[in-house]
C-alpha positions in Angstrom: -38.3 12.7 -37.8 -36.0 15.7 -37.8 -33.7 16.6 -40.7 -29.9 17.2 -40.4 -28.5 20.5 -41.6 -27.3 20.4 -45.2 -24.0 18.7 -45.6 -24.2 17.0 -42.2 -25.0 13.3 -41.9 -26.1 11.3 -38.9 -23.2 8.9 -39.6 -20.7 11.7 -39.7 -22.0 13.1 -36.4 -21.7 9.7 -34.7 -18.2 9.1 -36.1 -17.0 12.5 -34.9 -18.6 12.0 -31.5 -16.8 8.7 -31.1 -13.5 10.3 -32.0 -14.0 13.0 -29.4 -15.1 10.5 -26.8 -12.0 8.4 -27.5 -9.8 11.4 -27.1 -11.3 12.2 -23.8 -10.8 8.6 -22.7 -7.1 8.8 -23.6 -6.7 11.9 -21.5 -8.5 10.3 -18.6 -6.2 7.3 -18.7 -3.0 9.3 -19.0 -2.2 8.1 -22.5 -2.2 11.6 -23.9 1.6 12.0 -23.9 1.8 15.6 -25.3 -0.5 16.9 -22.6 1.4 15.0 -19.9 4.8 16.2 -21.0 3.6 19.8 -21.4 2.6 19.7 -17.7 5.9 18.1 -16.7 4.2 14.8 -15.7 5.6 11.4 -16.6 3.8 8.2 -17.3 4.4 4.9 -15.5 6.2 2.3 -17.6 3.1 0.0 -17.6 0.9 2.8 -18.9 3.3 3.5 -21.7 3.6 -0.3 -22.4 7.3 0.0 -21.8 9.4 -3.2 -22.5 13.1 -3.7 -22.1 13.5 -5.1 -25.6 13.3 -3.2 -28.9 10.3 -3.4 -31.3 12.0 -4.1 -34.6 14.5 -1.3 -35.3 12.7 1.1 -32.9 14.4 1.3 -29.6 14.8 4.0 -26.8 18.3 5.2 -27.8 16.9 6.3 -31.2 13.8 8.0 -29.6 13.5 11.8 -29.4 12.5 11.5 -25.7 15.4 9.3 -24.5 17.7 10.9 -22.0 21.1 9.1 -21.9 22.2 7.0 -20.2 18.9 5.6 -18.8 16.1 8.1 -18.7 13.1 9.4 -20.6 11.3 12.7 -20.9 7.9 10.9 -20.9 8.3 7.7 -18.8 9.4 7.3 -15.2 12.1 5.1 -13.9 15.2 3.5 -15.4 14.9 3.1 -19.1 17.1 0.7 -21.1 18.7 2.1 -24.3 17.5 -1.0 -26.1 13.9 -0.8 -24.7 10.8 0.4 -26.4 7.3 1.9 -25.5 4.2 3.0 -27.4 5.3 6.7 -27.1 8.4 6.0 -29.4 9.2 8.8 -31.8 12.3 8.5 -34.0 14.9 11.3 -33.7 15.0 13.5 -36.8 
């Protein structure tokens, strides 16, 4: 049985490995919005889980990525000002 270096646990290594693997999976599916927007690519509405109704008080016209009257910096197609998607980020 091998020993881990001091201060490193097997549980910690597994946990960090799963986090890195999960991040890679997000990039592979196109859910890594900052990477997509940095390259100028937009996501399909289905990938962003876009819906034409708000989620509580969160809606597209209060999102930092909304482009009036019906566009988005991150999602393709016509976007309703009262819609919502998982990439929502409130304007500051």
